[in-house]
Each structure stands twice: as C-alpha cells, then as structure tokens.
VOTIDO-672363 format. One record per residue (C-alpha): x, y, z; residue number from 1. Coordinates in steps of 0.001 Angstrom, whole numbers, plus 500000, padded with zeros to 6 digits. Layout:
BEGIN
<pt px="X" py="Y" pz="Z" tifi="NUM"/>
...
//
This chain:
BEGIN
<pt px="835403" py="180008" pz="810914" tifi="1"/>
<pt px="833953" py="178067" pz="813873" tifi="2"/>
<pt px="830941" py="175875" pz="813168" tifi="3"/>
<pt px="829404" py="175905" pz="816645" tifi="4"/>
<pt px="826718" py="178637" pz="816767" tifi="5"/>
<pt px="826191" py="179298" pz="813102" tifi="6"/>
<pt px="824598" py="175991" pz="812220" tifi="7"/>
<pt px="821512" py="174160" pz="813393" tifi="8"/>
<pt px="820154" py="170668" pz="812841" tifi="9"/>
<pt px="816753" py="170621" pz="811142" tifi="10"/>
<pt px="814651" py="167551" pz="810469" tifi="11"/>
<pt px="811842" py="166328" pz="808212" tifi="12"/>
<pt px="810115" py="164082" pz="810746" tifi="13"/>
<pt px="806728" py="165792" pz="810356" tifi="14"/>
<pt px="806812" py="165330" pz="806581" tifi="15"/>
<pt px="808018" py="161740" pz="806705" tifi="16"/>
<pt px="805463" py="160860" pz="809379" tifi="17"/>
<pt px="802618" py="162446" pz="807380" tifi="18"/>
<pt px="803675" py="160685" pz="804168" tifi="19"/>
<pt px="803350" py="157369" pz="805982" tifi="20"/>
<pt px="800113" py="158208" pz="807789" tifi="21"/>
<pt px="801640" py="157721" pz="811235" tifi="22"/>
<pt px="800568" py="159544" pz="814377" tifi="23"/>
<pt px="803046" py="160993" pz="816835" tifi="24"/>
<pt px="802007" py="158249" pz="819272" tifi="25"/>
<pt px="802732" py="155508" pz="816716" tifi="26"/>
<pt px="806173" py="156943" pz="815974" tifi="27"/>
<pt px="806907" py="157291" pz="819693" tifi="28"/>
<pt px="805822" py="153712" pz="820411" tifi="29"/>
<pt px="807909" py="152300" pz="817560" tifi="30"/>
<pt px="810972" py="154256" pz="818696" tifi="31"/>
<pt px="810475" py="153519" pz="822394" tifi="32"/>
<pt px="810273" py="157189" pz="823361" tifi="33"/>
<pt px="807525" py="159433" pz="824701" tifi="34"/>
<pt px="805119" py="161319" pz="822477" tifi="35"/>
<pt px="806560" py="164505" pz="824002" tifi="36"/>
<pt px="809988" py="163532" pz="822637" tifi="37"/>
<pt px="808526" py="163213" pz="819139" tifi="38"/>
<pt px="806826" py="166603" pz="819519" tifi="39"/>
<pt px="810105" py="168192" pz="820656" tifi="40"/>
<pt px="811982" py="166599" pz="817753" tifi="41"/>
<pt px="809419" py="167793" pz="815225" tifi="42"/>
<pt px="809621" py="171344" pz="816559" tifi="43"/>
<pt px="813443" py="171248" pz="816459" tifi="44"/>
<pt px="813586" py="171864" pz="820220" tifi="45"/>
<pt px="815584" py="168694" pz="820818" tifi="46"/>
<pt px="818396" py="167020" pz="818901" tifi="47"/>
<pt px="818329" py="163237" pz="819193" tifi="48"/>
<pt px="821208" py="161026" pz="820216" tifi="49"/>
<pt px="823062" py="159449" pz="817331" tifi="50"/>
<pt px="821373" py="156109" pz="818028" tifi="51"/>
<pt px="817905" py="157655" pz="818063" tifi="52"/>
<pt px="818675" py="159546" pz="814846" tifi="53"/>
<pt px="819596" py="156276" pz="813117" tifi="54"/>
<pt px="816504" py="154576" pz="814585" tifi="55"/>
<pt px="814320" py="157359" pz="813154" tifi="56"/>
<pt px="815882" py="156955" pz="809710" tifi="57"/>
<pt px="815386" py="153179" pz="809889" tifi="58"/>
<pt px="811760" py="153605" pz="810966" tifi="59"/>
<pt px="811035" py="155728" pz="807897" tifi="60"/>
<pt px="813205" py="153581" pz="805615" tifi="61"/>
<pt px="815376" py="156471" pz="804460" tifi="62"/>
<pt px="818978" py="157596" pz="804726" tifi="63"/>
<pt px="819916" py="159655" pz="807775" tifi="64"/>
<pt px="820529" py="162678" pz="805526" tifi="65"/>
<pt px="816946" py="162511" pz="804304" tifi="66"/>
<pt px="815727" py="163048" pz="807867" tifi="67"/>
<pt px="818291" py="165481" pz="809291" tifi="68"/>
<pt px="820028" py="168449" pz="807693" tifi="69"/>
<pt px="822776" py="170616" pz="809139" tifi="70"/>
<pt px="821957" py="174173" pz="808043" tifi="71"/>
<pt px="823136" py="177721" pz="808567" tifi="72"/>
<pt px="820923" py="179531" pz="811048" tifi="73"/>
<pt px="818965" py="182441" pz="809635" tifi="74"/>
<pt px="819447" py="185772" pz="811340" tifi="75"/>
//
C-alpha cells in the first residue's frame, strides 16, 4: 500500500506555544521566519523543512515526535 496520499503531517505547535506563553511573533522571531510561516504551520497548511522542524522541536525543548505526527488522513 503506497504511503503518499493517505497520510498527513500534523503538529502541536499551537499547544506547545500556548503552554509556554509565547506569541506567534515571538516564535517566528526565535526561528528566523515570518509570523505568516508560523500561522501556516499551525494551521497545517505548510510542512516545514527538516531543519526548521528540528529547530521548532529545539525551541520548545521537546523531541521532534512530540511536535509532529504522521497520521492517516480522515475521509
């Protein structure tokens, strides 16, 4: 069974950001990206590069798997 269209990457950036009391602007500034990028990430409209994904995990002090999950898409 191919894995291409049946799975989607989801993330917990909104939750992790809220737990730490950070604004979207603060996260964007710390990551060196635009606020719009953070918004797109949070809404699962954009999948980050591998480097950015690791940077996000490092920013929140968690393992990569605690930020991003690879899930089956709901129909």
